[in-house]
Rosetta silent file (secondary structure, phi, psi, omega in degrees, C-alpha in Angstrom):
SEQUENCE: XXXXXXXXXXXXXXXXXXXXXXXXXXXXXXXXXXXXXXXXXXXXXXXXXXXXXXXXXXXXXXXXXXXXXXXXXXXXXXXXXXXXXXXXXXXXXXXXXXXXXXXXXXXXXXXXXXXXXX
SCORE:     score description
SCORE:     0.000 S_00000001
   1 L     0.000  -45.619  178.218   79.075  101.133   77.482 S_00000001
   2 L  -106.616   18.386  175.626   80.794  101.809   80.792 S_00000001
   3 L   -87.350  -25.450 -175.636   77.803  103.337   82.580 S_00000001
   4 E  -151.542  107.336 -176.534   76.405   99.864   83.438 S_00000001
   5 E  -149.660  163.840  171.652   78.670   96.868   83.154 S_00000001
   6 E  -122.329  136.151 -174.251   79.719   93.657   84.805 S_00000001
   7 E  -139.216  151.084 -174.600   83.285   92.637   85.325 S_00000001
   8 E   -93.821  126.036  179.711   84.964   89.658   86.920 S_00000001
   9 L   -67.933  129.537  179.633   87.124   90.386   90.101 S_00000001
  10 L   -54.768  -43.185 -172.246   90.585   89.079   89.595 S_00000001
  11 L   -87.817  -43.879 -176.196   90.860   87.589   93.076 S_00000001
  12 L   -91.297  -12.164 -175.782   87.475   86.244   93.903 S_00000001
  13 L    58.498   19.538  178.572   86.462   85.398   90.270 S_00000001
  14 L   -93.897  148.200  176.380   82.986   86.707   91.090 S_00000001
  15 E   -72.313  139.566  176.709   81.096   88.988   88.791 S_00000001
  16 E  -119.729  117.070 -177.166   80.917   92.659   89.963 S_00000001
  17 E   -90.644  125.853 -177.838   78.008   94.750   88.659 S_00000001
  18 E  -116.798  132.676 -178.257   79.057   98.432   88.275 S_00000001
  19 E  -132.244  121.224  169.461   76.558  101.255   87.697 S_00000001
  20 E   -57.970  136.162 -178.010   77.355  104.934   87.096 S_00000001
  21 E  -127.409  -34.301 -176.765   75.524  107.058   89.577 S_00000001
  22 E  -162.418  155.051  176.297   76.793  110.681   89.539 S_00000001
  23 E  -130.441  125.293 -177.138   79.324  113.169   88.162 S_00000001
  24 E  -135.304  134.305  176.287   80.316  116.149   90.410 S_00000001
  25 E   -77.040  118.551 -171.541   82.910  118.839   89.772 S_00000001
  26 H   -76.393   -8.455  176.445   85.064  118.476   92.808 S_00000001
  27 H   -55.744  -45.491 -173.588   86.133  122.090   92.915 S_00000001
  28 H   -77.878  -33.788 -174.109   82.861  122.846   94.753 S_00000001
  29 H   -90.554  -39.693 -177.860   82.735  119.724   97.005 S_00000001
  30 H  -131.456   10.681  176.757   86.252  119.041   98.028 S_00000001
  31 L    59.943   37.630 -179.751   88.265  121.969   96.635 S_00000001
  32 L  -112.771  147.589  178.962   90.048  119.593   94.204 S_00000001
  33 L   -85.257   65.532 -174.509   90.977  120.353   90.598 S_00000001
  34 E  -155.488  170.269  171.167   88.996  117.249   89.393 S_00000001
  35 E  -117.847  124.739 -179.370   85.743  115.762   88.313 S_00000001
  36 E   -96.462  128.779  179.391   84.477  113.001   90.662 S_00000001
  37 E  -118.872  120.529 -173.235   82.550  110.187   89.087 S_00000001
  38 E   -96.673  131.312  172.643   80.510  107.924   91.375 S_00000001
  39 E  -130.093  154.556  171.542   79.801  104.282   90.672 S_00000001
  40 E  -103.445  127.591  177.824   78.078  101.602   92.707 S_00000001
  41 E  -119.049  107.743 -176.345   80.062   98.288   92.466 S_00000001
  42 L    49.048   44.866  179.623   77.827   95.555   93.836 S_00000001
  43 L    78.610   -5.587  175.299   76.306   98.370   95.920 S_00000001
  44 E   -89.699  131.434 -179.127   79.574   99.734   97.285 S_00000001
  45 E   -73.004  132.895  171.934   80.331  103.353   96.459 S_00000001
  46 E  -134.537  129.852 -178.728   83.443  103.937   94.441 S_00000001
  47 E  -106.394  135.398  174.820   84.599  107.337   93.239 S_00000001
  48 E  -118.387  115.856 -178.314   86.992  107.872   90.278 S_00000001
  49 E   -95.061  122.023  172.284   88.555  111.372   90.233 S_00000001
  50 E  -104.760  124.233 -173.699   89.640  112.668   86.896 S_00000001
  51 E   -71.956  135.643 -178.460   91.965  115.695   86.970 S_00000001
  52 L   -61.779  -28.573  174.951   90.653  118.781   85.176 S_00000001
  53 H   -60.640  -21.604  178.153   94.081  119.474   83.505 S_00000001
  54 H   -66.420  -32.441  179.444   93.306  116.373   81.409 S_00000001
  55 H   -65.189  -46.001 -177.542   90.487  118.322   79.720 S_00000001
  56 H   -64.334  -44.868  179.309   92.962  121.031   78.797 S_00000001
  57 H   -66.405  -36.372 -178.679   95.610  118.688   77.576 S_00000001
  58 H   -70.625  -40.868  175.270   93.125  116.618   75.455 S_00000001
  59 H   -60.095  -43.019  178.415   91.867  119.868   73.911 S_00000001
  60 H   -62.218  -44.155 -175.563   95.413  120.987   73.189 S_00000001
  61 H   -73.900  -40.099 -169.726   96.301  117.605   71.611 S_00000001
  62 H  -117.924  -16.980 -174.396   93.126  116.955   69.579 S_00000001
  63 L    79.649   -2.388  176.860   90.996  120.114   69.425 S_00000001
  64 L   -97.689  166.249  177.049   88.198  118.054   70.934 S_00000001
  65 L  -113.986  158.819  172.295   86.579  118.290   74.332 S_00000001
  66 L   -89.875  109.369  179.901   85.842  115.771   77.056 S_00000001
  67 L   -82.808  169.456  178.616   82.099  115.745   77.483 S_00000001
  68 H   -60.815  -43.388 -178.718   80.355  114.555   80.658 S_00000001
  69 H   -64.940  -35.602  177.129   79.417  111.295   78.960 S_00000001
  70 H   -70.316  -38.101  177.660   83.001  110.687   77.795 S_00000001
  71 H   -60.463  -38.514  171.539   84.208  111.360   81.274 S_00000001
  72 H   -61.562  -39.875  178.359   81.921  108.717   82.581 S_00000001
  73 H   -66.254  -42.315  177.829   83.211  106.259   79.940 S_00000001
  74 H   -57.937  -50.333  179.779   86.790  107.115   80.983 S_00000001
  75 H   -65.485  -38.038  176.427   86.087  106.496   84.677 S_00000001
  76 H   -64.810  -38.789 -179.717   84.120  103.320   83.931 S_00000001
  77 H   -68.179  -38.867  176.581   86.938  102.011   81.744 S_00000001
  78 H   -60.708  -49.425 -172.535   89.425  102.715   84.587 S_00000001
  79 H   -64.208  -44.046  175.744   87.151  100.992   87.137 S_00000001
  80 H   -56.850  -48.881 -179.337   86.721   97.957   84.934 S_00000001
  81 H   -64.251  -40.329  177.705   90.486   97.634   84.354 S_00000001
  82 H   -59.112  -45.880  179.374   91.163   98.117   88.094 S_00000001
  83 H   -64.624  -42.155  178.423   88.754   95.450   89.107 S_00000001
  84 H   -66.870  -26.398 -178.251   90.133   92.999   86.502 S_00000001
  85 H   -91.574   -5.831  175.922   93.669   93.721   87.779 S_00000001
  86 L    90.987   14.826 -177.721   92.585   93.079   91.295 S_00000001
  87 L  -118.143   13.083 -169.614   92.863   96.662   92.615 S_00000001
  88 L   -98.308   -7.151 -176.100   89.385   97.973   92.176 S_00000001
  89 L  -119.395    8.376 -172.584   87.380   97.261   95.375 S_00000001
  90 L   -94.382   -9.572 -179.738   89.792   98.123   98.186 S_00000001
  91 L  -130.334  167.246  178.911   89.244  101.895   98.340 S_00000001
  92 L   -94.971  -20.786 -179.455   86.403  104.321   98.119 S_00000001
  93 E  -139.143  133.482  176.382   88.246  106.803   95.846 S_00000001
  94 E  -119.215  127.937 -178.130   90.719  106.454   93.056 S_00000001
  95 E  -111.004  125.481  179.617   92.526  109.501   91.591 S_00000001
  96 L   -94.614  154.475  171.986   93.965  109.331   88.051 S_00000001
  97 L   -86.820  173.249  178.643   96.805  111.345   86.725 S_00000001
  98 H   -59.027  -44.894 -174.702   96.417  113.379   83.516 S_00000001
  99 H   -68.157  -40.341  174.577   98.307  110.697   81.498 S_00000001
 100 H   -61.620  -38.735  175.244   96.121  107.872   83.011 S_00000001
 101 H   -60.174  -47.086 -179.694   93.055  109.779   82.161 S_00000001
 102 H   -66.299  -34.178  176.047   94.178  110.202   78.582 S_00000001
 103 H   -66.668  -42.703 -178.932   95.207  106.582   78.275 S_00000001
 104 H   -70.838  -36.051  175.075   91.801  105.402   79.570 S_00000001
 105 H   -58.309  -49.101 -178.443   90.077  107.852   77.219 S_00000001
 106 H   -60.465  -48.772  178.385   91.888  106.415   74.256 S_00000001
 107 H   -58.842  -44.746 -178.596   91.178  102.769   75.337 S_00000001
 108 H   -64.108  -43.427 -179.639   87.533  103.498   75.986 S_00000001
 109 H   -61.764  -43.635  178.431   87.054  105.247   72.653 S_00000001
 110 H   -59.445  -42.616 -178.303   88.743  102.304   70.845 S_00000001
 111 H   -68.819  -40.770 -179.773   86.452   99.786   72.661 S_00000001
 112 H   -67.332  -40.069  176.730   83.355  101.841   71.829 S_00000001
 113 H   -61.320  -39.326  178.272   84.399  102.138   68.168 S_00000001
 114 H   -61.391  -25.860 -175.930   85.003   98.427   68.016 S_00000001
 115 H   -92.109  -13.748 -177.551   81.392   97.712   69.132 S_00000001
 116 L   -79.198  127.502  176.659   79.830  100.047   66.541 S_00000001
 117 L   -66.586  139.687 -173.457   78.761   98.005   63.462 S_00000001
 118 L   -76.521    0.000    0.000   80.535   99.129   60.289 S_00000001
């Protein structure tokens, strides 16, 4: 759902096509306690960094795990929200907090569940 989507930029009112491109554990690449998820937004690279402690917290709260595909959905949901709010195309990297990650996880899951026919 959030691997390939189009969203309207708040300021320009133009559609922005976003495509997931890569997921990298940032411990190895930039010595950060995060998972970096790369999107192309109209060809421009945007990274969304999700903190690894969110995986632990989510597991503690629910007993479930954040899979790679769910991490992509979380990052995509964040990116869509950021572009709609007018703050999504100004930087190359956005780092979420644990709480932001969990909030976007919950919102993404709700949106995905709403799209599944009953």
